[in-house]
Residue, then its C-alpha position, 0 to 999 in steps of 0.5 A: x377668834x383673833x384678839x379683840x382689837x376694839x371694844x366700845x360700850x354703846x350706852x348713848x341714847x338717840x341712835x339705835x343699834x341698827x342705825x349704828x351698824x348701818x353707818x359703819x363703812x367697814x366689813x362687819x356683822x351684827x348679832x343678838x345673843x339671848x340667855x335664859x336661866x330657870x330658877x326655883x323660887x325660895x321666897x315670896x312677897x305679897x300685899x294686903x289691903x285693908x278697906x273700911x267704909x263708915x259714916x265718918x272719916x274718923x271711924x274709917x281711920x280707926x277701923x283700918x288702923x286697928x286691923x293693920x295694928x293687929x296684923x303687924x303684931x301677929x306678923x311679929x309673933x310669927x317671926x317676920x322681921x320689921x325690915x320685911x314689912x312696908x306699908x303705904x299711908x292711910x288714904x281716906x276718900x268721901x263716898x257719894x250717892x248720885x241720884x238721877x236728879x239732884x245733888x250728890x249725897x255724902x253717904x260716908x267715908x272709905x279708908x284704905x291702906x296697903x301692907x307689903x310683906x316679904x316672906x324669906x322662907x317660902x315654906x312659911x308662905x301659906x301660914x303667913x297668908x292665913x295669919x293675914x286673913x285671920x287678922x281682919x285683912x280684906x284682901x290678899x293680892x299681888x303674891x309674887x314668888x322670887x329668889x333671894x340671890x337674883x343677881x347670881x341668876x342674872x349674871x348666868x343669863x348674861x353670860x349665856x347671852x354673850x356666849x350665844x352672840x359669839x357663837x352666832x357670829x363665829x358661825x356666820x363668819x365661817x359660813x361666808x369664809x371670813x374671819x372676825x377681827x374682834x368686837x367693835x361695839x356692844x349694846x346692853x340694856x337690861x335683864x328681864x325676870x318673868x315673875x311668878x304671880x299667884x291669884x289674889x285671895x279674898x277674906x273668906x278664902x284660905x291659903x291651902x294651895x301648894x301650887x307654888x312648890x312646883x313653880x319656876x322663875x325664868x330669868x332672861x338676858x340679851x346682848x347686841x354685838x357688832x363684830x368687825x370682819x376682815x377686809 
């Protein structure tokens, strides 16, 4: 390929990649490059939910606060740093019974709170889940496997997408007996990671599954390129 003569990053909104390509009055071709990288998870993140229903709002609050406090203390004892723990605000809602006739009847209050934990050593995930279930947590859900250096894999997928776009452009130009003058426009949006989600766990289940050990993350990227061709 000859030296690139022009390079324009298409970042403006309101005009699609295809529309821009169709508006050009010189020979050109458009290609889309795709890149994919397979990564092995080395960390995880999960959320737990504490739910307490009692006759009064204060009792519900105290019940949730105690479970969360006990859980946070156990996490600290097991080496989970505070920076890897986040929690939502306490949410309290009245609970009503709706009879077929008559007005709704207040039957109590329900308090909920969610805590999210990041486990930076994947081999400690099962033990950390057991800690959660043994501390009074009602439910563990949204277990997601991740990689620590995700940016590195995104870069690899991006470079693979660029090479794929260039290879297609060169093949097309050669097939039609033309030469590429250079890159005229690049349209790049964002990368995509296919998360590894594990099933939710109820309070009477134990974290005995080691299925995550054979799991993989699929990180994809895409780039759309317009190449200018010789006249």
